Backbone as CSV, one residue per row, in Angstrom:
resi,resn,N_x,N_y,N_z,CA_x,CA_y,CA_z,C_x,C_y,C_z
1,MET,-17.780,22.898,-17.917,-18.184,24.292,-18.110,-18.801,24.444,-19.495
2,ASP,-20.080,24.785,-19.548,-20.751,24.901,-20.826,-20.206,26.089,-21.618
3,LYS,-20.012,27.207,-20.949,-19.462,28.391,-21.604,-18.020,28.571,-21.162
4,ASP,-17.140,28.781,-22.121,-15.726,28.932,-21.829,-15.470,30.326,-21.262
5,PRO,-15.170,30.439,-19.958,-14.991,31.760,-19.352,-13.637,32.390,-19.666
6,PHE,-12.750,31.616,-20.309,-11.397,32.116,-20.562,-11.157,32.493,-22.031
7,LYS,-12.132,32.213,-22.881,-11.955,32.422,-24.315,-11.574,33.853,-24.660
8,GLU,-12.264,34.792,-24.063,-11.996,36.200,-24.377,-10.656,36.663,-23.814
9,TYR,-10.240,36.067,-22.705,-8.947,36.460,-22.134,-7.793,36.060,-23.048
10,ILE,-7.948,34.923,-23.751,-6.907,34.475,-24.673,-6.716,35.499,-25.794
11,LYS,-7.805,36.187,-26.163,-7.755,37.187,-27.229,-7.436,38.584,-26.706
12,GLU,-7.306,38.703,-25.391,-7.105,40.002,-24.748,-5.850,40.694,-25.266
13,SER,-5.965,42.007,-25.535,-4.823,42.772,-26.029,-3.846,43.118,-24.910
14,GLU,-4.345,43.159,-23.680,-3.472,43.456,-22.550,-2.651,42.206,-22.211
15,PRO,-1.312,42.273,-22.353,-0.472,41.082,-22.175,-0.677,40.360,-20.861
16,SER,-0.797,41.090,-19.766,-0.930,40.454,-18.466,-2.167,39.568,-18.398
17,LYS,-3.303,40.093,-18.845,-4.539,39.314,-18.811,-4.480,38.147,-19.795
18,ARG,-3.900,38.403,-20.961,-3.806,37.337,-21.965,-2.961,36.175,-21.441
19,ASP,-1.801,36.478,-20.868,-0.909,35.429,-20.381,-1.514,34.684,-19.202
20,LYS,-2.166,35.412,-18.300,-2.825,34.752,-17.174,-3.989,33.885,-17.664
21,GLY,-4.736,34.418,-18.638,-5.854,33.656,-19.186,-5.392,32.360,-19.812
22,TYR,-4.278,32.430,-20.551,-3.714,31.226,-21.166,-3.288,30.222,-20.097
23,ALA,-2.570,30.705,-19.079,-2.066,29.817,-18.027,-3.207,29.098,-17.313
24,TRP,-4.242,29.840,-16.959,-5.380,29.233,-16.268,-6.174,28.301,-17.189
25,HIS,-6.380,28.738,-18.403,-7.147,27.934,-19.357,-6.465,26.588,-19.574
26,THR,-5.142,26.624,-19.750,-4.381,25.392,-19.951,-4.396,24.544,-18.687
27,ALA,-4.171,25.176,-17.543,-4.126,24.453,-16.271,-5.424,23.705,-15.996
28,ILE,-6.541,24.391,-16.218,-7.847,23.780,-15.968,-8.156,22.716,-17.016
29,GLY,-7.845,23.014,-18.276,-8.115,22.056,-19.342,-7.346,20.758,-19.194
30,LEU,-6.121,20.831,-18.678,-5.294,19.637,-18.546,-5.848,18.632,-17.552
31,GLN,-6.754,19.046,-16.687,-7.326,18.093,-15.733,-8.118,16.996,-16.453
32,ALA,-8.532,17.289,-17.676,-9.323,16.313,-18.431,-8.517,15.072,-18.797
33,VAL,-7.178,15.148,-18.781,-6.394,13.961,-19.137,-6.623,12.833,-18.142
34,ASP,-7.044,13.178,-16.922,-7.362,12.162,-15.921,-8.848,12.161,-15.577
35,GLY,-9.648,12.725,-16.474,-11.089,12.710,-16.291,-11.583,13.586,-15.156
36,LEU,-10.825,14.629,-14.812,-11.189,15.495,-13.697,-11.780,16.807,-14.201
37,LYS,-12.639,17.397,-13.362,-13.255,18.678,-13.705,-13.192,19.605,-12.498
38,PRO,-12.532,20.744,-12.640,-12.440,21.703,-11.527,-13.802,22.292,-11.170
39,SER,-13.862,22.882,-9.994,-15.114,23.441,-9.487,-15.372,24.835,-10.042
40,GLU,-16.611,25.272,-9.897,-16.956,26.637,-10.277,-16.236,27.640,-9.378
41,TYR,-15.986,27.244,-8.131,-15.251,28.130,-7.218,-13.843,28.393,-7.761
42,LEU,-13.219,27.363,-8.284,-11.870,27.529,-8.855,-11.911,28.475,-10.055
43,VAL,-12.906,28.311,-10.912,-13.032,29.172,-12.096,-13.220,30.627,-11.661
44,HIS,-14.068,30.846,-10.672,-14.301,32.198,-10.157,-13.012,32.779,-9.580
45,THR,-12.267,31.965,-8.850,-11.007,32.411,-8.268,-9.994,32.734,-9.360
46,ALA,-9.945,31.917,-10.404,-9.030,32.156,-11.521,-9.313,33.495,-12.195
47,ILE,-10.584,33.782,-12.411,-10.958,35.040,-13.055,-10.556,36.229,-12.179
48,ARG,-10.686,36.092,-10.883,-10.254,37.166,-9.979,-8.748,37.411,-10.114
49,ASN,-7.987,36.343,-10.295,-6.549,36.501,-10.492,-6.239,37.161,-11.832
50,ILE,-6.923,36.738,-12.878,-6.705,37.318,-14.202,-7.026,38.812,-14.201
51,GLU,-8.066,39.179,-13.494,-8.484,40.582,-13.427,-7.586,41.416,-12.509
52,GLY,-6.667,40.764,-11.808,-5.731,41.504,-10.969,-6.219,41.759,-9.556
53,GLU,-7.325,41.123,-9.174,-7.866,41.331,-7.833,-7.046,40.607,-6.771
54,ILE,-6.523,39.440,-7.123,-5.735,38.641,-6.198,-4.529,38.065,-6.923
55,SER,-3.481,37.737,-6.171,-2.295,37.106,-6.744,-2.502,35.593,-6.811
56,LEU,-1.589,34.914,-7.494,-1.657,33.454,-7.540,-1.489,32.860,-6.144
57,GLU,-0.623,33.472,-5.355,-0.424,32.994,-3.989,-1.717,33.122,-3.187
58,GLU,-2.408,34.252,-3.356,-3.672,34.451,-2.654,-4.733,33.480,-3.154
59,ALA,-4.717,33.196,-4.444,-5.664,32.235,-5.010,-5.451,30.862,-4.381
60,SER,-4.193,30.482,-4.207,-3.874,29.193,-3.596,-4.344,29.136,-2.149
61,VAL,-4.140,30.210,-1.416,-4.574,30.271,-0.013,-6.100,30.189,0.082
62,LEU,-6.785,30.923,-0.780,-8.245,30.883,-0.792,-8.758,29.477,-1.053
63,LEU,-8.098,28.795,-1.969,-8.501,27.441,-2.326,-8.284,26.484,-1.154
64,GLN,-7.144,26.635,-0.477,-6.854,25.798,0.681,-7.910,26.005,1.770
65,THR,-8.235,27.263,2.022,-9.241,27.585,3.039,-10.611,27.039,2.650
66,TYR,-10.936,27.162,1.371,-12.226,26.684,0.876,-12.408,25.197,1.161
67,TYR,-11.357,24.401,0.920,-11.497,22.963,1.118,-11.371,22.552,2.579
68,GLU,-10.732,23.377,3.391,-10.732,23.111,4.828,-12.130,23.314,5.406
69,GLU,-12.846,24.278,4.828,-14.195,24.578,5.297,-15.260,23.737,4.601
70,ASN,-14.893,23.154,3.455,-15.847,22.359,2.678,-15.210,21.039,2.246
71,PRO,-14.940,20.152,3.199,-14.311,18.875,2.846,-15.225,18.036,1.969
72,ALA,-14.616,17.283,1.061,-15.390,16.439,0.151,-16.112,15.345,0.930
73,LEU,-17.387,15.179,0.657,-18.175,14.147,1.329,-17.994,12.801,0.646
74,ASP,-17.761,12.818,-0.657,-17.586,11.589,-1.442,-16.092,11.315,-1.564
75,VAL,-15.644,10.177,-1.045,-14.213,9.861,-1.075,-13.697,9.723,-2.510
76,GLY,-14.608,9.483,-3.449,-14.201,9.343,-4.840,-14.190,10.660,-5.595
77,ASP,-14.572,11.741,-4.931,-14.625,13.053,-5.564,-13.217,13.647,-5.629
78,ARG,-12.729,13.875,-6.841,-11.365,14.380,-7.015,-11.365,15.848,-7.458
79,THR,-12.465,16.543,-7.163,-12.536,17.958,-7.530,-11.465,18.767,-6.815
80,GLU,-11.236,18.447,-5.553,-10.202,19.169,-4.806,-8.841,19.005,-5.469
81,GLU,-8.536,17.796,-5.902,-7.278,17.561,-6.630,-7.220,18.411,-7.888
82,ALA,-8.292,18.413,-8.664,-8.331,19.190,-9.903,-8.099,20.670,-9.631
83,ASP,-8.734,21.189,-8.594,-8.610,22.612,-8.264,-7.193,22.971,-7.831
84,LYS,-6.651,22.180,-6.904,-5.324,22.502,-6.375,-4.232,22.329,-7.427
85,VAL,-4.345,21.301,-8.244,-3.346,21.096,-9.301,-3.469,22.184,-10.364
86,SER,-4.680,22.641,-10.623,-4.879,23.709,-11.608,-4.152,24.984,-11.195
87,VAL,-4.301,25.394,-9.944,-3.647,26.631,-9.509,-2.125,26.469,-9.520
88,ARG,-1.647,25.270,-9.249,-0.210,25.024,-9.277,0.333,25.025,-10.701
89,ILE,-0.425,24.463,-11.636,-0.006,24.513,-13.035,0.017,25.956,-13.526
90,ALA,-1.015,26.718,-13.183,-1.064,28.128,-13.582,0.157,28.873,-13.067
91,ALA,0.566,28.571,-11.839,1.739,29.227,-11.262,3.006,28.838,-12.006
92,LEU,3.153,27.549,-12.327,4.351,27.088,-13.038,4.436,27.670,-14.445
93,LEU,3.290,27.753,-15.116,3.285,28.298,-16.473,3.525,29.807,-16.480
94,SER,3.338,30.434,-15.349,3.568,31.874,-15.240,5.014,32.196,-14.886
95,GLU,5.773,31.166,-14.497,7.181,31.365,-14.158,8.056,31.273,-15.404
96,GLN,9.123,32.055,-15.437,10.067,32.006,-16.546,11.164,30.972,-16.309
97,ALA,11.453,30.661,-15.056,12.555,29.765,-14.719,12.308,28.358,-15.249
98,PHE,13.370,27.742,-15.775,13.262,26.380,-16.304,14.645,25.806,-16.552
99,SER,14.812,24.519,-16.259,16.044,23.798,-16.567,15.678,22.501,-17.269
100,PHE,16.348,22.220,-18.370,16.053,20.987,-19.094,16.850,19.839,-18.463
101,THR,16.319,19.312,-17.373,16.981,18.243,-16.639,15.942,17.274,-16.079
102,PRO,16.343,16.036,-15.809,15.428,15.108,-15.143,14.960,15.637,-13.786
103,ASN,15.847,16.330,-13.074,15.467,16.868,-11.770,14.345,17.894,-11.881
104,GLU,14.364,18.712,-12.944,13.290,19.684,-13.164,11.964,18.965,-13.412
105,TYR,12.034,17.925,-14.209,10.843,17.128,-14.524,10.243,16.538,-13.249
106,ILE,11.086,15.948,-12.419,10.641,15.357,-11.167,10.137,16.442,-10.208
107,SER,10.814,17.590,-10.219,10.415,18.698,-9.356,9.027,19.208,-9.712
108,ILE,8.698,19.239,-10.990,7.367,19.680,-11.417,6.303,18.750,-10.835
109,HIS,6.556,17.461,-10.878,5.604,16.515,-10.289,5.439,16.783,-8.804
110,ARG,6.542,17.037,-8.116,6.481,17.314,-6.681,5.667,18.575,-6.404
111,LYS,5.906,19.621,-7.194,5.195,20.881,-6.984,3.700,20.740,-7.260
112,LEU,3.351,19.931,-8.235,1.943,19.776,-8.593,1.165,18.931,-7.595
113,PHE,1.807,17.915,-7.015,1.033,16.904,-6.293,1.381,16.738,-4.812
114,THR,2.249,17.591,-4.274,2.520,17.532,-2.834,1.226,17.761,-2.047
115,GLY,0.965,16.899,-1.088,-0.262,16.997,-0.305,-1.440,16.322,-0.964
116,ILE,-1.249,15.862,-2.196,-2.316,15.174,-2.934,-1.970,13.703,-3.105
117,TYR,-0.745,13.436,-3.568,-0.241,12.068,-3.671,0.904,11.880,-2.683
118,SER,0.929,10.756,-2.003,2.022,10.485,-1.066,3.348,10.285,-1.797
119,HIS,3.268,9.962,-3.092,4.474,9.704,-3.880,4.888,10.912,-4.728
120,ALA,4.394,12.096,-4.389,4.727,13.294,-5.175,6.240,13.478,-5.266
121,GLY,6.735,13.598,-6.486,8.158,13.829,-6.685,9.015,12.590,-6.522
122,ARG,8.375,11.417,-6.494,9.139,10.175,-6.334,8.941,9.275,-7.545
123,ILE,10.018,8.676,-7.991,9.959,7.726,-9.099,9.300,6.438,-8.606
124,ARG,8.380,5.908,-9.397,7.661,4.702,-8.962,8.620,3.512,-8.833
125,ASP,8.271,2.597,-7.944,9.130,1.440,-7.690,8.429,0.117,-7.995
126,TYR,7.384,0.170,-8.790,6.708,-1.053,-9.224,6.180,-0.855,-10.636
127,ASN,5.946,-1.947,-11.335,5.457,-1.880,-12.712,3.955,-1.603,-12.735
128,ILE,3.508,-0.953,-13.789,2.106,-0.541,-13.875,1.494,-0.915,-15.215
129,THR,0.175,-0.997,-15.227,-0.621,-1.087,-16.451,-1.783,-0.131,-16.292
130,LYS,-2.335,0.332,-17.395,-3.481,1.234,-17.365,-4.409,0.872,-18.521
131,LYS,-5.646,0.550,-18.201,-6.613,0.230,-19.243,-6.984,1.508,-19.990
132,GLU,-6.913,1.438,-21.302,-7.150,2.627,-22.124,-8.395,2.453,-22.984
133,TRP,-9.281,3.434,-22.906,-10.474,3.427,-23.767,-10.084,3.363,-25.232
134,VAL,-9.095,4.130,-25.607,-8.703,4.216,-27.011,-8.129,2.898,-27.534
135,LEU,-7.728,2.011,-26.604,-7.180,0.697,-26.980,-8.153,-0.433,-26.646
136,ASN,-9.412,-0.099,-26.456,-10.419,-1.100,-26.085,-10.050,-1.829,-24.800
137,GLY,-9.449,-1.123,-23.852,-9.125,-1.720,-22.560,-7.725,-2.280,-22.451
138,ALA,-6.973,-2.286,-23.528,-5.584,-2.756,-23.476,-4.707,-1.670,-22.841
139,THR,-3.452,-2.013,-22.581,-2.541,-1.072,-21.943,-1.286,-0.855,-22.776
140,VAL,-0.709,0.305,-22.648,0.624,0.561,-23.182,1.620,-0.186,-22.300
141,ILE,2.735,-0.628,-22.868,3.806,-1.210,-22.076,4.691,-0.067,-21.595
142,TYR,4.625,0.208,-20.297,5.381,1.317,-19.727,6.766,0.867,-19.285
143,GLY,7.600,1.852,-18.957,8.962,1.566,-18.559,9.034,0.651,-17.345
144,SER,10.075,-0.197,-17.321,10.278,-1.108,-16.199,10.737,-0.332,-14.974
145,ALA,10.163,-0.645,-13.822,10.459,0.091,-12.591,11.943,0.069,-12.246
146,THR,12.633,-1.005,-12.605,14.053,-1.109,-12.258,14.947,-0.245,-13.142
147,GLU,14.400,0.268,-14.246,15.214,1.008,-15.204,14.763,2.458,-15.411
148,LEU,13.837,2.930,-14.614,13.224,4.235,-14.881,14.231,5.381,-14.856
149,LYS,15.037,5.482,-13.819,15.980,6.592,-13.714,16.987,6.558,-14.849
150,ALA,17.515,5.381,-15.157,18.492,5.254,-16.233,17.877,5.621,-17.583
151,THR,16.636,5.187,-17.806,15.951,5.496,-19.064,15.663,6.983,-19.174
152,LEU,15.224,7.575,-18.078,14.944,9.012,-18.058,16.214,9.805,-18.352
153,ASP,17.308,9.455,-17.691,18.579,10.148,-17.909,19.029,10.011,-19.361
154,TYR,18.842,8.835,-19.932,19.256,8.598,-21.320,18.454,9.471,-22.286
155,ASP,17.131,9.512,-22.118,16.290,10.309,-23.028,16.635,11.792,-22.940
156,PHE,16.889,12.279,-21.746,17.262,13.679,-21.589,18.620,13.962,-22.235
157,ALA,19.558,13.069,-22.041,20.893,13.262,-22.617,20.833,13.280,-24.139
158,GLU,20.040,12.385,-24.714,19.911,12.325,-26.176,19.260,13.593,-26.727
159,GLU,18.225,14.066,-26.051,17.552,15.279,-26.513,18.449,16.501,-26.356
160,LYS,19.212,16.526,-25.287,20.063,17.690,-25.022,21.140,17.850,-26.081
161,LYS,21.631,16.757,-26.606,22.694,16.842,-27.616,22.146,16.873,-29.051
162,PHE,20.823,16.744,-29.172,20.217,16.761,-30.506,20.249,18.172,-31.084
163,SER,20.570,18.281,-32.361,20.612,19.590,-33.021,19.408,19.752,-33.953
164,TYR,18.693,20.860,-33.774,17.567,21.178,-34.647,18.000,21.988,-35.862
165,GLN,19.261,22.310,-35.920,19.774,23.153,-37.005,19.551,22.487,-38.362
166,ASN,19.081,23.273,-39.305,18.877,22.859,-40.699,17.725,21.861,-40.889
167,LEU,16.931,21.643,-39.852,15.771,20.778,-40.013,14.592,21.578,-40.548
168,SER,13.768,20.926,-41.348,12.528,21.558,-41.782,11.554,21.549,-40.612
169,MET,10.510,22.337,-40.698,9.532,22.358,-39.618,8.840,21.001,-39.475
170,ASP,8.622,20.308,-40.585,8.043,18.966,-40.509,8.941,18.039,-39.707
171,GLU,10.235,18.132,-39.936,11.194,17.292,-39.215,11.246,17.665,-37.737
172,ILE,11.152,18.950,-37.448,11.153,19.407,-36.058,9.926,18.876,-35.322
173,ILE,8.776,18.996,-35.954,7.536,18.510,-35.343,7.620,17.013,-35.086
174,HIS,8.130,16.278,-36.054,8.244,14.821,-35.888,9.190,14.474,-34.744
175,HIS,10.306,15.160,-34.664,11.257,14.874,-33.596,10.672,15.217,-32.225
176,LEU,10.015,16.356,-32.120,9.400,16.744,-30.851,8.358,15.714,-30.415
177,ALA,7.595,15.216,-31.375,6.577,14.205,-31.061,7.236,12.928,-30.554
178,ALA,8.346,12.533,-31.191,9.049,11.320,-30.781,9.634,11.480,-29.380
179,PHE,10.225,12.642,-29.106,10.789,12.883,-27.776,9.688,12.883,-26.717
180,LEU,8.620,13.593,-26.985,7.524,13.710,-26.030,6.884,12.360,-25.748
181,SER,6.608,11.591,-26.788,5.958,10.294,-26.582,6.876,9.323,-25.850
182,GLY,8.186,9.415,-26.116,9.129,8.551,-25.415,9.229,8.898,-23.945
183,LEU,9.252,10.198,-23.647,9.306,10.640,-22.249,8.060,10.176,-21.493
184,TRP,6.908,10.303,-22.129,5.658,9.896,-21.493,5.602,8.382,-21.285
185,GLN,6.106,7.625,-22.249,6.039,6.152,-22.172,6.829,5.605,-20.989
186,ILE,7.910,6.280,-20.606,8.656,5.843,-19.427,7.720,5.794,-18.222
187,HIS,6.861,6.789,-18.138,5.844,6.879,-17.077,6.501,6.762,-15.709
188,VAL,7.305,7.752,-15.426,8.135,7.756,-14.225,7.320,7.687,-12.939
189,PHE,6.131,8.266,-12.949,5.358,8.408,-11.706,4.155,7.466,-11.674
190,GLU,3.686,7.189,-10.463,2.525,6.314,-10.303,1.277,6.958,-10.901
191,GLU,1.058,8.225,-10.591,-0.074,8.994,-11.108,0.419,10.403,-11.427
192,GLY,-0.308,11.066,-12.315,0.022,12.455,-12.629,1.095,12.639,-13.679
193,THR,1.471,11.559,-14.367,2.549,11.649,-15.359,2.176,12.530,-16.542
194,THR,0.956,12.399,-17.040,0.580,13.147,-18.241,0.544,14.648,-17.971
195,ARG,-0.034,15.048,-16.842,-0.072,16.468,-16.505,1.330,17.023,-16.276
196,THR,2.174,16.258,-15.606,3.559,16.680,-15.385,4.298,16.820,-16.705
197,THR,4.134,15.851,-17.580,4.804,15.868,-18.881,4.339,17.047,-19.718
198,ALA,3.056,17.336,-19.686,2.521,18.463,-20.455,3.115,19.786,-19.979
199,VAL,3.157,19.992,-18.665,3.705,21.239,-18.121,5.185,21.360,-18.469
200,PHE,5.925,20.279,-18.289,7.354,20.292,-18.618,7.557,20.608,-20.103
201,PHE,6.781,19.978,-20.951,6.949,20.146,-22.395,6.596,21.562,-22.838
202,ILE,5.547,22.131,-22.269,5.172,23.506,-22.601,6.313,24.460,-22.261
203,LYS,6.905,24.260,-21.093,8.004,25.129,-20.680,9.245,24.895,-21.553
204,TYR,9.466,23.660,-21.951,10.584,23.357,-22.852,10.382,24.020,-24.203
205,LEU,9.163,23.976,-24.714,8.879,24.592,-26.017,9.208,26.088,-26.002
206,SER,8.950,26.725,-24.882,9.262,28.155,-24.776,10.749,28.414,-24.935
207,THR,11.582,27.511,-24.410,13.030,27.689,-24.554,13.481,27.479,-25.994
208,LEU,12.656,26.813,-26.787,12.967,26.594,-28.203,12.413,27.708,-29.086
209,GLY,11.784,28.686,-28.470,11.292,29.844,-29.209,9.863,29.753,-29.679
210,PHE,9.127,28.739,-29.239,7.732,28.603,-29.649,6.811,29.369,-28.703
211,ASP,5.806,30.008,-29.262,4.767,30.686,-28.486,3.559,29.769,-28.434
212,VAL,3.281,29.225,-27.257,2.157,28.287,-27.146,1.033,28.866,-26.304
213,THR,0.919,30.187,-26.305,-0.144,30.839,-25.530,-1.451,30.821,-26.315
214,ASN,-1.953,29.614,-26.545,-3.238,29.448,-27.236,-4.076,28.442,-26.460
215,ASP,-5.188,28.025,-27.031,-6.109,27.170,-26.279,-6.077,25.711,-26.710
216,ILE,-5.033,25.286,-27.434,-4.988,23.921,-27.962,-4.933,22.882,-26.848
217,PHE,-4.067,23.066,-25.862,-4.014,22.125,-24.742,-5.323,22.137,-23.967
218,ALA,-5.852,23.319,-23.720,-7.063,23.443,-22.913,-8.253,22.719,-23.546
219,LYS,-8.370,22.822,-24.855,-9.533,22.257,-25.540,-9.349,20.812,-25.981
220,ASN,-8.092,20.338,-26.003,-7.833,19.010,-26.574,-6.968,18.137,-25.671
221,ALA,-7.102,18.308,-24.362,-6.262,17.569,-23.423,-6.475,16.053,-23.530
222,TRP,-7.718,15.630,-23.703,-7.999,14.201,-23.799,-7.429,13.625,-25.093
223,TYR,-7.533,14.382,-26.182,-6.923,13.964,-27.446,-5.407,13.859,-27.273
224,PHE,-4.821,14.822,-26.577,-3.380,14.820,-26.327,-2.961,13.515,-25.652
225,ARG,-3.692,13.133,-24.612,-3.327,11.891,-23.924,-3.515,10.677,-24.826
226,ASN,-4.616,10.624,-25.540,-4.861,9.486,-26.412,-3.834,9.391,-27.539
227,SER,-3.350,10.538,-28.002,-2.325,10.515,-29.056,-1.007,9.971,-28.508
228,LEU,-0.726,10.216,-27.230,0.461,9.642,-26.593,0.315,8.126,-26.467
229,VAL,-0.886,7.685,-26.147,-1.151,6.249,-26.071,-0.914,5.589,-27.418
230,ARG,-1.486,6.164,-28.473,-1.348,5.574,-29.809,0.090,5.621,-30.323
231,ALA,0.882,6.536,-29.807,2.292,6.621,-30.213,3.129,5.525,-29.562
232,ASN,2.517,4.764,-28.638,3.284,3.771,-27.886,2.595,2.413,-27.806
233,TYR,1.777,2.108,-28.796,1.045,0.837,-28.726,1.101,0.093,-30.053
234,ASN,1.423,-1.195,-29.970,1.414,-2.084,-31.122,0.539,-3.308,-30.850
235,ASP,-0.179,-3.721,-31.848,-0.830,-5.034,-31.844,-0.734,-5.524,-33.283
236,LEU,0.382,-6.140,-33.594,0.679,-6.484,-34.990,-0.314,-7.474,-35.575
237,LYS,-0.873,-8.350,-34.730,-1.848,-9.319,-35.230,-3.099,-8.631,-35.749
238,LYS,-3.421,-7.473,-35.163,-4.615,-6.735,-35.578,-4.265,-5.560,-36.503
239,GLY,-3.016,-5.481,-36.879,-2.622,-4.409,-37.790,-2.590,-3.036,-37.151
240,VAL,-2.319,-2.993,-35.853,-2.223,-1.715,-35.136,-0.750,-1.434,-34.856
241,TYR,-0.286,-0.275,-35.290,1.123,0.073,-35.152,1.271,1.409,-34.425
242,GLU,2.290,1.489,-33.599,2.544,2.754,-32.916,2.827,3.839,-33.950
243,THR,2.289,5.013,-33.704,2.446,6.111,-34.656,2.364,7.454,-33.945
244,THR,3.203,8.379,-34.377,3.157,9.734,-33.814,2.307,10.670,-34.676
245,LYS,1.631,10.136,-35.681,0.922,11.024,-36.611,-0.165,11.839,-35.909
246,TYR,-0.850,11.245,-34.925,-1.900,11.980,-34.218,-1.292,13.060,-33.326
247,LEU,-0.213,12.720,-32.674,0.474,13.689,-31.830,1.045,14.828,-32.668
248,GLU,1.505,14.512,-33.869,2.047,15.547,-34.755,0.954,16.511,-35.201
249,LEU,-0.250,16.021,-35.430,-1.359,16.913,-35.781,-1.644,17.871,-34.632
250,PHE,-1.639,17.334,-33.417,-1.831,18.166,-32.232,-0.752,19.246,-32.157
251,LEU,0.500,18.856,-32.366,1.610,19.808,-32.275,1.568,20.840,-33.399
252,ARG,1.119,20.444,-34.560,1.019,21.410,-35.660,-0.022,22.483,-35.339
253,ASN,-1.128,22.075,-34.726,-2.120,23.062,-34.296,-1.557,23.945,-33.193
254,LEU,-0.840,23.329,-32.258,-0.292,24.049,-31.110,0.787,25.042,-31.515
255,LEU,1.712,24.599,-32.363,2.912,25.384,-32.648,2.843,26.199,-33.928
256,LEU,2.042,25.752,-34.886,2.014,26.400,-36.194,0.669,27.040,-36.502
257,ASN,-0.249,26.996,-35.530,-1.581,27.578,-35.711,-2.334,26.970,-36.886
258,GLU,-2.065,25.701,-37.168,-2.843,25.001,-38.182,-4.178,24.571,-37.568
259,ASN,-5.040,24.009,-38.365,-6.397,23.754,-37.890,-6.856,22.342,-38.238
260,HIS,-6.047,21.368,-37.889,-6.424,19.984,-38.144,-7.508,19.543,-37.162
261,PRO,-8.521,18.821,-37.633,-9.545,18.306,-36.715,-8.902,17.331,-35.729
262,LEU,-9.213,17.491,-34.457,-8.652,16.614,-33.424,-9.803,15.887,-32.734
263,HIS,-10.200,14.751,-33.309,-11.332,13.990,-32.789,-10.842,12.689,-32.168
264,ASN,-11.238,12.429,-30.935,-10.783,11.230,-30.247,-11.224,9.955,-30.952
265,ARG,-12.357,9.991,-31.619,-12.841,8.782,-32.284,-11.880,8.320,-33.375
266,THR,-11.107,9.226,-33.941,-10.174,8.841,-35.004,-8.956,8.099,-34.445
267,LEU,-8.754,8.170,-33.133,-7.626,7.475,-32.506,-8.007,6.091,-32.000
268,HIS,-9.287,5.821,-31.914,-9.771,4.563,-31.358,-9.390,3.411,-32.283
269,ILE,-8.726,2.393,-31.738,-8.326,1.268,-32.579,-9.557,0.500,-33.033
270,LEU,-9.401,-0.243,-34.115,-10.523,-0.974,-34.686,-10.814,-2.222,-33.884
271,ASN,-12.074,-2.604,-33.823,-12.416,-3.868,-33.178,-12.263,-5.008,-34.182
272,ASP,-12.664,-6.204,-33.783,-12.447,-7.378,-34.643,-13.239,-7.307,-35.936
273,ASP,-14.282,-6.474,-35.961,-15.080,-6.354,-37.176,-14.603,-5.177,-38.040
274,ASN,-13.424,-4.620,-37.646,-12.849,-3.495,-38.383,-13.761,-2.285,-38.398
275,CYS,-14.456,-2.083,-37.296,-15.308,-0.926,-37.156,-14.826,-0.103,-35.972
276,VAL,-14.759,1.198,-36.139,-14.365,2.047,-35.023,-15.463,2.023,-33.970
277,LEU,-15.098,1.728,-32.749,-16.115,1.698,-31.684,-16.550,3.096,-31.317
């Protein structure tokens, strides 16, 4: 989308439109973590919901009907996925209900991807690798398939008993980055982990008292994913070390309204000639 149709809604003084605008803007922007782009029909439908013409439920029905009448001709076209997941994310971000549990995390994946992935809401049962542009084609080492549930339960238990009391904001940001990057590194699901993690984390932040109704996720979704990659990758021979510093910059913009430049090129590891590709 060359022109951001949601920018003015984020600034809207009317709470209902502002909150809906944020939810849709974030939902649509997050599709970029998997290189997806929603359709113009979805954007038009979203605006109708923000303006109060239709409910989220009606938006979902319209979208379902649209794709029944207009099936994708290209099997590689994932626009339908982007559209349907966007409306589901918007719905989840509009809900107040939330539980900080592994089951909630898994449930979010199920709600987002039912009818899209056959494994929606299921923990993967095989090991995975993913070639990353930011790592020159290398992969993060993800959680072992045999230990995923145990690792997930452990990370949740540790976070649940962690106390933020008496921490400085710098310490809070660092801890949140460490928790988030660790949760993502487990990579519980075959596909859709980053979008699921983002939605879960946004809802968790609300329970901690943070207002994240801004456009940081929407405008920097690809940076967000790349910062998670860099937080979980080492190549000691080349002097590359895992670091949460990029993710912390993202969180400072998101939570503290700071204005750090978020450029993907700054996350790209160096090649053998020590030049950023």
